[in-house]
C-alpha positions as CSV (number, residue, x, y, z in Angstrom):
1,X,79.8,89.7,95.1
2,X,82.1,87.6,97.3
3,X,81.6,87.8,101.1
4,X,84.3,89.7,102.9
5,X,85.7,88.5,106.2
6,X,85.4,90.8,109.2
7,X,89.2,91.2,109.3
8,X,89.2,92.4,105.7
9,X,86.4,94.9,106.4
10,X,88.3,96.2,109.5
11,X,91.4,96.8,107.4
12,X,89.5,98.9,104.9
13,X,88.3,101.1,107.7
14,X,91.8,101.9,109.1
15,X,92.7,105.5,109.3
16,X,94.4,106.5,106.0
17,X,97.0,109.2,105.5
18,X,97.5,110.8,102.1
19,X,101.1,110.7,100.7
20,X,102.8,112.5,97.9
21,X,105.7,111.4,95.7
22,X,105.6,107.7,96.7
23,X,106.0,105.1,93.9
24,X,105.2,101.4,93.9
25,X,106.2,98.5,91.7
26,X,104.0,95.4,91.7
27,X,105.3,92.0,90.7
28,X,103.1,88.9,90.2
29,X,104.0,85.3,89.9
30,X,103.1,85.6,86.2
31,X,106.1,87.9,85.8
32,X,103.8,90.9,85.3
33,X,105.3,94.2,86.5
34,X,103.2,97.3,87.1
35,X,104.3,100.7,88.1
36,X,101.9,102.8,90.2
37,X,101.5,105.9,92.3
38,X,100.7,105.6,96.1
39,X,97.9,107.9,97.1
40,X,97.4,106.9,100.8
41,X,98.6,104.5,103.4
42,X,97.4,103.0,106.7
43,X,98.9,100.7,109.3
44,X,97.9,97.7,107.2
45,X,98.0,98.8,103.5
46,X,98.4,101.3,100.8
47,X,96.0,102.8,98.2
48,X,97.5,102.7,94.7
49,X,96.6,104.2,91.3
50,X,97.5,101.5,88.7
51,X,97.5,102.7,85.1
52,X,97.0,99.3,83.6
53,X,94.1,97.3,82.1
54,X,91.8,96.3,85.0
55,X,92.2,92.6,84.0
56,X,95.8,92.8,85.1
57,X,94.9,93.1,88.8
58,X,92.2,91.1,90.5
59,X,90.8,91.1,94.0
60,X,92.6,88.6,96.3
61,X,95.6,88.5,93.9
62,X,98.9,87.9,95.8
63,X,101.9,89.9,94.6
64,X,105.1,91.5,95.7
65,X,104.9,95.2,96.4
66,X,108.0,97.4,96.3
67,X,107.5,100.9,97.8
68,X,109.8,103.9,97.3
69,X,108.9,106.7,99.7
70,X,111.7,108.9,98.5
71,X,113.5,108.3,101.8
72,X,113.1,104.6,102.2
73,X,112.6,101.6,100.0
74,X,110.8,98.4,101.2
75,X,109.6,95.2,99.6
76,X,106.9,92.9,100.9
77,X,104.3,90.3,99.9
78,X,100.9,91.8,99.5
79,X,97.4,90.9,98.6
80,X,94.9,93.0,96.6
81,X,92.0,93.5,99.1
82,X,89.7,95.5,96.9
83,X,89.6,97.4,93.7
84,X,87.9,100.7,92.9
85,X,88.4,102.4,89.5
86,X,91.0,103.8,89.4
87,X,92.3,102.9,92.9
88,X,93.5,99.5,94.1
89,X,94.2,98.8,97.8
90,X,96.9,96.3,98.8
91,X,97.6,95.0,102.3
């Protein structure tokens, strides 16, 4: 297992708030698009359920994340910090 930096570990321990009805689209440089449900958020990231083959998303993968909260839409660069079947966390 790859060693995690202290900063990465700290981000995983941020207080998380559950959300409902939020959707996310993930775009990679390889022109892969994935749709996912957002299950929780923190000041530094979001927990997503990604219904795709696990090989499609890898730890440390950089991608573009587009979030739709139902009230607001935002798009930003993100990095997959860790994976847990079936949840992926992006920051």
